[in-house]
C-alpha positions in Angstrom: -21.5 -31.2 20.0 -23.5 -28.1 18.6 -22.0 -25.9 20.5 -18.3 -27.1 19.0 -19.6 -26.7 15.8 -20.8 -23.3 16.4 -17.3 -22.1 17.7 -15.6 -23.7 14.8 -18.1 -21.8 12.6 -17.2 -18.4 14.2 -13.2 -19.2 14.1 -13.8 -20.0 10.1 -15.7 -16.6 9.8 -13.1 -14.9 11.8 -10.0 -16.4 9.3 -12.3 -15.6 6.3 -12.5 -11.9 7.5 -8.6 -11.8 8.1 -7.9 -13.0 4.9 -10.4 -10.7 3.1 -10.1 -7.5 4.9 -10.5 -4.7 2.3 -7.2 -3.2 3.5 -5.4 -6.1 2.0 -6.8 -5.7 -1.4 -6.2 -1.9 -1.1 -2.4 -2.2 -0.4 -1.7 -4.6 -3.0 -3.2 -2.1 -5.6 -1.3 0.8 -3.9 2.2 -1.5 -4.1 1.5 -2.0 -7.6 1.1 1.8 -8.5 3.7 2.9 -5.9 6.3 0.2 -7.9 5.2 2.1 -11.1 6.0 5.3 -9.8 9.4 4.2 -7.8 10.8 3.0 -11.1 9.8 6.1 -12.7 11.4 8.4 -10.0 14.8 6.3 -9.7 15.0 6.9 -13.6 14.0 10.8 -13.3 16.8 10.8 -10.0 19.3 9.1 -12.6 18.5 11.8 -15.3 18.7 14.9 -12.7 21.9 13.7 -11.5 23.1 12.9 -14.9 22.3 16.5 -15.9 23.9 18.1 -12.5 27.2 16.4 -13.6 26.9 17.7 -17.3 25.8 21.1 -16.1 28.9 21.2 -13.8 31.0 20.5 -16.6 29.5 23.0 -18.9 29.9 25.7 -16.3 33.8 24.7 -15.8 34.1 24.4 -19.6 32.8 28.2 -19.8 34.9 29.4 -16.8 37.8 27.8 -18.2 37.6 29.5 -21.4 37.0 32.7 -19.7 39.8 32.7 -17.6 42.1 32.0 -20.8 40.4 35.1 -22.5 41.0 37.0 -19.3 44.9 36.4 -19.3 45.1 37.3 -23.0 43.5 40.3 -22.4 45.5 41.8 -19.6 48.4 40.9 -21.8 46.7 42.9 -24.7 46.1 45.6 -22.3 49.5 45.8 -20.2 51.3 46.6 -23.4 53.7 44.0 -22.9 53.5 42.7 -26.3 55.2 45.1 -28.7 55.3 42.8 -32.0 52.7 43.5 -34.4 52.3 39.9 -35.2 52.1 38.8 -31.8 49.3 41.6 -31.3 47.4 40.1 -34.1 47.7 36.6 -32.9 46.7 37.4 -29.7 43.7 39.4 -30.7 42.5 36.7 -33.1 42.8 34.2 -30.2 40.7 36.4 -28.2 38.3 36.4 -30.8 38.3 32.9 -31.2 37.8 32.7 -27.3 35.0 34.9 -27.5 33.2 32.7 -30.0 34.4 29.6 -28.1 32.3 31.3 -24.7 29.3 31.8 -26.9 28.9 28.3 -28.0 29.7 27.0 -24.6 27.2 29.6 -23.1 24.5 28.3 -25.2 25.4 24.6 -24.5 25.5 25.6 -21.0 21.7 27.0 -21.3 20.5 24.4 -23.1 21.5 21.8 -19.8 20.0 24.3 -17.4 16.8 24.2 -19.5 16.8 20.3 -19.5 17.8 20.3 -16.2 15.0 22.4 -14.8 12.6 20.0 -16.7 14.0 16.9 -15.2 13.8 18.4 -11.7 10.1 19.5 -12.2 9.2 15.8 -13.2 11.5 14.7 -10.3 9.4 16.7 -8.2 6.2 15.6 -9.1 7.2 12.0 -9.2 8.7 12.5 -5.3 5.6 14.1 -4.2 3.3 11.0 -5.8 5.5 8.7 -4.1 5.4 10.4 -0.4 1.7 10.4 -1.2 1.8 6.6 -1.6 3.9 6.0 1.4 1.5 8.0 3.3 -1.4 6.1 2.2 0.3 2.9 2.9 1.1 3.9 6.6 -2.5 4.8 7.0 -3.9 1.5 5.4 -1.4 -0.4 7.3 -2.5 1.2 10.7 -6.4 0.5 9.5 -5.5 -3.3 8.5 -3.1 -3.9 11.9 -6.3 -2.5 13.9 -8.8 -4.7 12.4 -6.1 -7.8 12.6 -5.6 -6.9 16.3 -9.5 -6.7 16.9 -10.0 -10.0 15.1 -7.0 -11.8 16.7 -8.5 -11.4 20.0 -12.1 -12.6 18.9 -10.1 -15.5 17.9 -8.3 -16.2 21.2 -11.5 -15.8 22.7 -13.6 -18.4 20.2 -10.4 -20.8 20.3 -10.6 -20.7 24.5 -14.2 -21.7 24.5 -13.6 -24.2 22.0 -11.1 -25.7 23.9 -13.3 -25.9 27.0 -16.1 -27.4 25.0 -14.1 -29.7 23.2 -12.4 -31.1 26.6 -15.7 -32.3 27.7 -16.2 -34.5 24.2 -14.6 -38.0 23.5 -11.4 -38.0 22.0 -12.7 -40.2 19.1 -15.9 -38.2 18.4 -13.7 -35.0 18.3 -11.6 -36.9 15.2 -14.7 -38.3 13.3 -16.0 -34.7 13.7 -13.0 -33.0 12.3 -12.5 -35.6 9.6 -16.4 -35.1 8.7 -15.7 -31.1 8.7 -13.0 -31.1 6.2 -15.0 -33.2 3.8 -18.4 -31.3 4.2 -17.2 -28.0 3.9 -16.9 -27.0 7.6 -19.6 -28.7 8.7 -19.3 -31.6 10.9 -22.5 -32.1 13.2 -25.7 -30.7 12.1 -29.1 -30.5 14.2 -32.2 -32.8 13.6 -35.1 -30.5 13.3 -38.4 -31.8 12.6 -37.3 -34.5 10.0 -34.8 -32.7 8.5 -30.6 -32.9 8.6 -30.0 -29.0 8.9 -26.6 -30.1 7.4 -27.4 -31.3 4.0 -31.5 -30.1 4.3 -32.5 -33.6 3.3 -35.3 -35.1 5.1 -34.8 -38.5 6.8 -36.4 -41.6 5.8 -39.0 -42.8 8.1 -36.6 -46.0 9.2 -33.7 -43.8 9.7 -36.2 -41.5 12.2 -37.2 -44.8 13.9 -33.9 -45.9 14.4 -32.7 -42.7 15.8 -36.1 -42.7 18.3 -34.8 -45.8 19.8 -31.0 -45.0 19.9 -29.5 -44.5 23.3 -29.2 -40.8 24.4 -25.5 -41.0 24.0 -25.5 -42.7 20.8 -23.6 -40.8 18.0 -25.6 -40.5 15.0 -25.2 -40.2 11.5 -27.0 -38.6 9.1 -27.8 -41.2 6.3 -27.6 -38.6 3.2 -24.3 -36.6 3.9 -22.4 -38.6 6.9 -22.6 -35.9 9.5 -22.9 -36.1 13.0 -26.6 -35.8 13.8 -27.8 -33.8 16.9 -31.1 -34.7 18.2 -32.6 -31.2 19.6 -35.9 -30.3 21.5 -37.1 -29.8 17.7 -36.4 -32.9 16.5 -39.6 -35.1 15.6 -38.3 -38.4 16.9 
């Protein structure tokens, strides 16, 4: 019975270690930090995309006005226009187009500067996201290695437990399991001297006398905590 209890405690310890691996907490904290960066990266990606479209439109606007000016300049230089009024209008339009080009180029430059700044932020966030992903992979590898080792231990303990449990009466195992659930995982404890090692209480003389005359295969219970009490070479009965 004590062998069974010992194996169950080892299985409990393995289960606790599986749940409390430091990598679990580290991964949870990393995921929280990464989620913030990921959200910021989505925002940065959107901003860069919008600014690139805006720059493309600004480039197109400048190009269109330049082409129109070039066509007008070509007409002016070709000498095809003889009417003084038409020449004056054409020269006036070219001047207007020059001013329009200047304004559009200023807007184009402003968009380019905003885009450059947004791309710097995007690059920094992407680098941080990549670093988080690398660290996550590293932690997951460490965690999985530790879990594999613990699972191997669990399997070995479970096999030993099955062998030990097979040698004990079914009703005794059932009682032991119920006691384990009620008593923090300890369903059976040795009697050392006059003390139950489950609750650490010393048994009354009458209880010790009853134990002393009990049959070797009798199932004994501690009157204080109710756990199954196992006599050992260190029991003073």
